[in-house]
N, C-alpha and C positions, 0 to 999 in steps of 0.2 A: 742232215739236220732233221730232227724229229718234227712231225706235224703237230700243230696245236690241238689239244683235245677239245672235242665238242661235247659239252655236257647236255644230256638229254633225259627227259622223263620218259617212262614207257609210252605215254600218250604222244609225246613229241616224236619219238622214233617211229611209232606206227603211222603218224601223219606224214612223215618224210617218206617212208616206205610206200605208202599209198600214192603219194604224188609221183614218186619215181616209177611205179608200176603204170600209172596213167600216162606219163610222158612216153614211156617205152612202148606201150601197147596201143594207145589211142592217138596221142598227139603226133607221134612220128608218122603214123599211117595217114592222118589228116593232112599233114604238111607235104608228105610225098605225093598225095593225090593232087594237092594244089599246084605243086611243081609240075607234075605230069600234065595237068590241064593247061597250065600257062605255056608249056612247051608246045602243045598242040595248036596254040593260037598263032604260031609262026615265029618270026624273028624274035629271039630273046634279048637282043641288044637294047631295044627300046621298049621292053615289055615290063611295065611297072608291077603287074601281078606276079610275074616271075621273080622280080627283085624282092618284093615283099615276102613271097614264100621262101626264098633263099635266106632272107634275114630272119624269118621266124624259125627256119630250120637251124640256123646258127644259134639262136637263143635257146631252143629246145635242147640241142646237143650240149650247149654250155651248162644249162641247168641240170641235165642228167649227170654230167661230170661233177658238178658242184655237190649234188646230193650224194653221189657215190662216195666222194671224198669225205663228206661229213659223216656218213654212216661208217666208213672205214675207221675214222678217228673218234667214233662215238664212245663216250664213257657214260654208262648208265648211272643215273642219280638213284641212290639208295633211299627209298622212301621209309625204310625201317630204322634209319640211323638214330643215334641218341639225340635227345632234344635239349641237352644242357647247354650247348653252344650252337650258334648259327652256322649252318653249312649250306652247301648247294642242295636244294630240295626243301629246305626249311620254310615253314610259314612263320613269319615274324610279325608281331603286333608291336607298333611303336606309337609314342605320343610325342608331338613336337612341343618344345618348350613354349609355354604360353597358350597352347591350343587346348580346346575342350574335348575334341573328338580324336580318337586314335585312328591309325591306318594299319592295314594288314597287307603284307607283301609276301610273295613266294619268291625265293631266290632260285633262279634257273640259269641255264647257260644262255649265251647270247643268241643262239639260234631260235630259242623259244621266247625271248623277251617280248612282252606286250604290256607296257606300263598302264594302258587303259583298262586292262584286266587285272592289275595288281601283280603282274609277273615281271620282276626286274632282273636284269642281268647281273651275274656275279662280277662282271667287269665294269658296271656302272659305278659312279661315285657313291651312291647310297649302298648298293650291293657290296662293294669293296669295303666300305666302312663297317658294315654289319657283320661280315664274315668273322667267325671266331669269337664273337662277343657273347655275353650271357645276359640273363634277365637282370634288370636294374642297371645295366651298363648304359652310359650315355655316350653317344658318338657325335663328332662334329663333321659336317660335310661342307666343304667350300663350294659355294655357288656364286654366280656372277654378282648377285646382290649382297653378298656377305657370307655369313656362316649359318648353317641350319643345324640345330641341336635336336637329336632324337634320343629318346629314352626307350629302351626295350622293355616291354611289359609282359610279353609272352613269346615263347618259342614252341612250335609244335611241328 
C-alpha cells in the first residue's frame, strides 16, 4: 500500500530537516548522557531519572522515524503554479457572506497547517472546499453551527 503524500513548502521541508538534524545530533546525545548518568546512580529498577530518560529516548527515536517517513513521502508544493484555480500552495482571499472584511489563507499540507497564521490544510473542511475553485466561486462549508458561505475574491 502506498504511503500518503506529505505536501510541503520549501520552508516546511527545511524546518523538518533542521528538526531531524537537531534530534539526531543534539537530542540523541543529550538523552544518552542522561541515561548514562542515571545508570551510574545505581539500581535502575526504581530510578525515576532513568525511566524518564528512557521515555524521552523513545519519544526522540519515534519523532526521528516520523520525520524521516514524512520527508520520504514529501511532495514539494510548486510555488510557481498557475493561479487561475486554487491548489496546494495557493494564497486565497475570501469573503464570508454578510461579512465586511475578507480573509486570506494559504493552502498547505497537513504537516504545515497553522490556522492562527492563515495556513490551512488541504484536508481541512475549508481547504477541501476551496481546492479547484476559481475567483468569484462561492463554496459552502458545513460547520457545527450550520453552513459557512465563502466567496473567492483572489487567488495568487
